[in-house]
Residue frames relative to the residue before (quaternion, step in Angstrom):
aa qw qx qy qz dx dy dz
M 1.0000 0.0000 0.0000 0.0000 0.00 0.00 0.00
S 0.3468 -0.7605 0.5067 0.2114 3.52 -0.92 0.87
Q 0.3497 -0.7318 0.5561 0.1815 3.53 -1.09 0.68
H 0.3195 -0.7393 0.5727 0.1527 3.50 -1.04 0.94
R 0.2194 -0.7458 0.6047 0.1733 3.56 -0.83 0.81
P 0.5205 -0.6138 0.4854 0.3417 3.60 -1.06 0.55
L 0.5585 -0.6184 0.4548 0.3145 3.57 -1.12 0.74
A 0.4253 -0.6959 0.5125 0.2687 3.65 -0.75 1.00
P 0.6124 -0.5876 0.3726 0.3753 3.61 -1.04 0.80
Q 0.6208 0.5541 -0.3298 0.4459 3.63 0.90 -0.82
H 0.6890 0.4618 -0.2970 0.4731 3.64 0.93 -0.86
A 0.5944 0.5542 -0.3530 0.4636 3.59 1.16 -0.61
L 0.6587 0.5142 -0.2850 0.4695 3.60 0.99 -0.86
V 0.6178 0.5188 -0.3418 0.4820 3.59 1.07 -0.74
I 0.6692 0.4838 -0.3160 0.4672 3.61 0.81 -0.93
L 0.6786 0.4930 -0.3103 0.4473 3.61 0.86 -0.84
G 0.6329 0.5349 -0.3116 0.4650 3.55 1.18 -0.71
W 0.6469 0.4647 -0.3274 0.5083 3.67 0.93 -0.72
W 0.6262 0.5254 -0.3751 0.4371 3.64 0.88 -0.71
L 0.6938 0.4804 -0.2860 0.4539 3.56 0.92 -0.85
V 0.5448 0.5917 -0.3583 0.4740 3.57 1.22 -0.53
I 0.7163 0.4749 -0.2461 0.4481 3.52 0.81 -1.21
V 0.6009 0.5308 -0.3364 0.4939 3.61 1.11 -0.87
G 0.6933 0.4842 -0.2946 0.4451 3.64 0.76 -1.06
L 0.6533 0.4758 -0.3453 0.4770 3.73 0.91 -0.64
L 0.6042 0.5468 -0.3624 0.4523 3.60 1.05 -0.65
L 0.6965 0.4623 -0.2921 0.4646 3.57 0.94 -0.96
V 0.6267 0.5293 -0.3503 0.4521 3.57 0.95 -0.58
A 0.6580 0.5171 -0.3140 0.4483 3.54 0.93 -0.87
S 0.6964 0.4667 -0.2542 0.4822 3.56 1.07 -0.77
T 0.5922 0.5834 -0.3665 0.4178 3.69 1.04 -0.31
P 0.4381 -0.7125 0.4728 0.2772 3.54 -0.76 1.00
R 0.4785 -0.6684 0.4811 0.3047 3.63 -1.06 0.78
R 0.3216 -0.7022 0.5989 0.2117 3.51 -1.14 0.69
E 0.1825 -0.7778 0.5877 0.1277 3.65 -0.82 0.91
P 0.4625 -0.7216 0.4362 0.2742 3.64 -0.56 1.10
D 0.6838 0.5066 -0.2907 0.4372 3.52 1.03 -0.71
R 0.7300 0.3685 -0.2174 0.5330 3.56 1.32 -0.18
D 0.6475 0.5341 -0.2795 0.4663 3.62 1.32 -0.17
P 0.1906 -0.8200 0.5242 0.1287 3.59 -0.07 1.10
A 0.5391 0.6222 -0.4193 0.3826 3.60 1.34 -0.13
L 0.6361 0.5205 -0.3464 0.4523 3.50 1.18 -0.19
P 0.4993 -0.6983 0.4058 0.3137 3.60 -0.64 0.98
G 0.8191 0.2213 -0.1913 0.4935 3.56 -0.88 0.96
A 0.5313 0.6244 -0.4288 0.3795 3.56 1.21 -0.15
P 0.4573 -0.6442 0.5152 0.3324 3.60 -1.06 0.90
T 0.4309 -0.6316 0.5797 0.2816 3.53 -1.39 0.48
A 0.6219 -0.5239 0.4333 0.3886 3.49 -1.40 0.46
T 0.0017 0.7721 -0.6345 0.0352 3.59 -0.94 1.08
A 0.5902 -0.5296 0.4499 0.4107 3.46 -1.40 0.21
I 0.2923 -0.7454 0.5713 0.1803 3.50 -1.12 0.82
P 0.3845 -0.7404 0.4961 0.2405 3.50 -0.67 1.04
T 0.0854 -0.7852 0.6128 0.0239 3.57 -0.94 0.86
A 0.4140 -0.7152 0.5002 0.2587 3.53 -1.14 0.49
K 0.8130 0.0235 0.0349 0.5807 3.53 0.99 -0.87
P 0.5287 -0.6212 0.4364 0.3797 3.58 -1.14 0.37
F 0.6953 -0.4248 0.3569 0.4568 3.55 -1.36 0.03
P 0.5890 -0.5684 0.4335 0.3769 3.63 -1.14 0.45
S 0.3020 -0.7075 0.5980 0.2249 3.55 -1.08 0.60
W 0.4065 -0.6774 0.5541 0.2625 3.58 -1.31 0.23
D 0.0698 -0.8217 0.5633 -0.0511 3.42 -0.52 1.22
R 0.2915 -0.8152 0.4763 0.1539 3.55 -0.10 1.36
E 0.6648 0.5313 -0.3244 0.4130 3.59 0.94 -0.80
A 0.6584 0.4981 -0.2945 0.4813 3.51 1.05 -0.94
S 0.6822 0.4948 -0.2987 0.4478 3.59 0.91 -0.95
S 0.6431 0.5289 -0.3319 0.4433 3.57 0.95 -0.80
A 0.6453 0.4786 -0.3307 0.4951 3.62 0.94 -0.76
A 0.6977 0.4629 -0.3119 0.4491 3.70 0.86 -0.65
S 0.7824 0.3351 -0.1820 0.4924 3.57 0.90 -0.76
G 0.4299 -0.7125 0.4556 0.3161 3.67 1.14 -0.25
N 0.6827 0.4165 -0.2948 0.5229 3.56 1.23 0.11
P 0.3270 -0.7815 0.4961 0.1904 3.57 -0.34 1.15
S 0.6515 0.5219 -0.3274 0.4427 3.68 0.98 -0.50
R 0.7046 0.4602 -0.2633 0.4715 3.63 1.15 -0.39
A 0.1505 -0.7950 0.5847 0.0591 3.55 -0.55 1.17
V 0.0964 -0.7713 0.6281 0.0350 3.53 -1.03 0.78
P 0.5317 -0.6157 0.4344 0.3866 3.68 -0.98 0.55
H 0.6329 -0.4862 0.4328 0.4193 3.53 -1.37 0.18
A 0.7730 -0.3522 0.2698 0.4534 3.59 -1.41 0.09
L 0.6099 -0.6068 0.3445 0.3757 3.70 -1.05 0.40
E 0.4948 0.6745 -0.4132 0.3597 3.46 1.37 -0.26
E 0.7064 0.4274 -0.2715 0.4945 3.61 1.18 -0.38
I 0.5415 0.6482 -0.4384 0.3073 3.70 0.97 -0.03
T 0.0607 0.7561 -0.6460 0.0853 3.58 -0.84 1.10
R 0.1311 -0.8017 0.5830 0.0090 3.46 -1.15 0.95
Q 0.1345 -0.7816 0.6058 0.0630 3.63 -0.81 0.83
G 0.3632 0.7077 -0.5460 0.2628 3.67 -1.10 0.78
T 0.7010 -0.4379 0.3386 0.4497 3.55 -1.09 -0.69
L 0.2904 -0.6876 0.6469 0.1561 3.57 -0.98 1.02
W 0.0597 -0.7517 0.6553 0.0448 3.64 -1.15 0.75
W 0.4494 -0.6919 0.5068 0.2499 3.50 -1.23 0.56
A 0.2627 -0.7370 0.6030 0.1555 3.48 -1.34 0.59
A 0.6366 -0.5896 0.3661 0.3362 3.56 -1.15 0.65
E 0.6461 -0.5491 0.3673 0.3823 3.53 -1.10 0.54
S 0.5389 0.6495 -0.3675 0.3907 3.51 1.21 -0.52
F 0.6565 0.5195 -0.3210 0.4428 3.62 1.11 -0.60
G 0.6025 -0.5356 0.3699 0.4618 3.67 1.22 -0.38
A 0.5904 -0.6105 0.4248 0.3136 3.53 -1.28 0.51
A 0.7616 0.2992 -0.2298 0.5270 3.60 1.08 -0.16
Y 0.2608 0.7976 -0.5042 0.2040 3.58 1.10 0.59
L 0.1208 0.7701 -0.6208 0.0839 3.53 -0.99 0.86
A 0.0608 -0.7905 0.6093 0.0068 3.59 -0.62 1.13
I 0.0504 0.7695 -0.6339 0.0598 3.56 -0.76 1.06
P 0.6430 -0.5613 0.3427 0.3925 3.64 -1.11 0.59
I 0.7047 0.4622 -0.3264 0.4280 3.68 0.85 -0.51
G 0.6279 -0.6063 0.3219 0.3667 3.63 1.21 0.41
P 0.7403 -0.4615 0.3311 0.3596 3.56 -1.47 0.09
G 0.7731 0.4353 -0.2812 0.3658 3.57 -1.22 0.31
H 0.5724 0.5877 -0.3670 0.4385 3.59 1.33 0.21
R 0.3232 -0.7358 0.5620 0.1958 3.51 -0.90 0.94
V 0.0306 0.8276 -0.5491 0.1127 3.62 -0.53 1.24
T 0.3140 -0.6702 0.6304 0.2341 3.43 -1.33 0.43
V 0.1403 -0.7581 0.6341 0.0590 3.52 -0.89 1.10
C 0.0413 -0.7978 0.6011 -0.0218 3.62 -0.82 1.05
G 0.0260 -0.7573 0.6526 0.0002 3.46 -1.19 0.83
P 0.7819 -0.3324 0.2434 0.4678 3.64 -1.31 -0.18
A 0.7644 0.4222 -0.2036 0.4427 3.63 1.02 -0.69
D 0.8216 -0.0642 0.1413 0.5485 3.47 0.88 -0.99
C 0.3038 -0.6931 0.6064 0.2442 3.58 -1.31 0.18
V 0.0432 -0.7843 0.6187 0.0133 3.59 -1.10 0.66
E 0.3342 -0.7089 0.5894 0.1958 3.54 -1.13 1.00
L 0.0555 0.7758 -0.6239 0.0759 3.62 -0.90 1.02
V 0.3521 -0.6202 0.6410 0.2837 3.53 -1.53 0.17
S 0.4501 -0.6735 0.5108 0.2880 3.62 -0.85 0.89
T 0.2010 -0.7981 0.5599 0.0958 3.63 -1.08 0.91
D 0.7913 0.1404 -0.0644 0.5916 3.57 1.19 -0.19
A 0.4464 -0.6212 0.5636 0.3117 3.47 -1.52 0.16
G 0.4352 0.6981 -0.5158 0.2392 3.45 -0.99 0.75
P 0.5751 0.0679 -0.7972 -0.1709 1.86 -2.38 -0.17
D 0.6612 -0.5016 0.3349 0.4461 3.58 -1.09 0.27
L 0.7063 -0.5105 0.2838 0.4000 3.59 -1.14 0.66
E 0.6705 0.5260 -0.3210 0.4132 3.56 0.87 -0.86
R 0.6393 0.5098 -0.3061 0.4876 3.57 1.17 -0.76
Q 0.6290 0.5130 -0.3479 0.4692 3.61 1.10 -0.83
R 0.6123 0.5475 -0.3602 0.4423 3.71 1.00 -0.62
E 0.6666 0.4885 -0.2793 0.4889 3.49 1.23 -0.77
G 0.6482 -0.5559 0.2972 0.4271 3.64 1.24 -0.04
R 0.4520 0.6902 -0.4299 0.3667 3.55 1.26 0.04
I 0.1538 -0.8423 0.5126 0.0639 3.59 -0.68 1.03
A 0.8085 -0.0127 0.0265 0.5877 3.49 1.26 -0.51
D 0.2464 -0.7194 0.6204 0.1922 3.53 -1.29 0.43
V 0.0932 -0.8319 0.5470 -0.0046 3.60 -0.47 1.18
A 0.6204 -0.5271 0.4209 0.4002 3.65 -1.15 0.65
V 0.5349 -0.6862 0.3596 0.3373 3.63 -0.74 0.90
G 0.5910 0.5430 -0.3757 0.4634 3.73 1.06 -0.40
L 0.7045 0.4147 -0.2844 0.5008 3.52 0.86 -0.84
W 0.5952 0.5523 -0.3899 0.4343 3.62 0.98 -0.65
E 0.6441 0.5326 -0.3219 0.4449 3.67 0.92 -0.89
R 0.6551 0.5184 -0.2872 0.4687 3.51 1.09 -0.89
I 0.6909 0.4905 -0.2674 0.4588 3.61 0.95 -0.94
C 0.7537 0.4041 -0.1847 0.4843 3.47 0.96 -0.95
G 0.3406 -0.7807 0.4631 0.2452 3.59 1.21 -0.52
V 0.6862 0.3636 -0.3186 0.5435 3.66 1.17 0.40
D 0.6629 -0.4766 0.4374 0.3769 3.51 -1.56 0.16
R 0.6193 -0.5880 0.3917 0.3424 3.57 -1.17 0.68
R 0.5583 0.6211 -0.4139 0.3622 3.64 1.06 -0.41
F 0.5888 0.5392 -0.3922 0.4569 3.67 1.25 -0.13
G 0.4523 -0.7809 0.3669 0.2257 3.59 1.30 0.00
G 0.8105 -0.0430 0.0856 0.5778 3.62 0.75 -0.92
C 0.0554 -0.8013 0.5904 0.0789 3.61 -1.20 0.38
P 0.5367 -0.5943 0.4317 0.4151 3.62 -0.95 0.27
G 0.1750 0.8111 -0.5435 0.1266 3.66 -0.89 0.76
S 0.2139 -0.7534 0.6001 0.1629 3.46 -1.35 -0.11
W 0.1000 -0.7412 0.6531 0.1185 3.59 -1.32 0.21
S 0.0039 -0.7656 0.6426 0.0301 3.50 -1.18 0.55
V 0.4851 -0.6541 0.5012 0.2928 3.53 -1.19 0.80
Q 0.3749 -0.7321 0.5283 0.2108 3.57 -0.96 0.92
C-alpha cells in the first residue's frame, strides 16, 4: 500500500501561481484591444474623422479588360489613374529620407496622401508595406515628418487612418 504525503506549502503556492498565470493569460487574450488612433479616451489621441478621398475604388470591367488583354476570362482593373486605397498610414524612419513613400503599386507614381489633418502630393519611392502588413490594413509607409503633418499627431501613435489615390 502506498502512502500519500501531504503537499508542501511551497508546492501549493507554485501550483496556485501557475493557475493564476494561466487564468490571467486567458483574460488578456479575450479582452478587446484598444487602438490609440480610434480611442478618444486616451489623452492626446485623435478622434475618428472622415478621411478625404479623391476617387472611388477601381471597378472591374470585363469588356474593357478582355479587349485589352485578348482574354475574356481575365479581368484587369482600370488604368492607375483610378486607384484609391483607404486604411492605415504608418510612418517610416528618417533614414529612408524626407520624401519617402512606399505604396503597393511601387515607385514612380504621383499620389495624393490624405489623413485626418492634411493631404500631401508625393511621388512614390518604394514598394510596400510588406504583404502581411497590407493584410492588417496598412496602405502606405510615409516619411515620419510628412506622416506627422498628414496625421496631425506625434509618431508615438504609430498609425493613423488615411487614404491615397493616384493622380
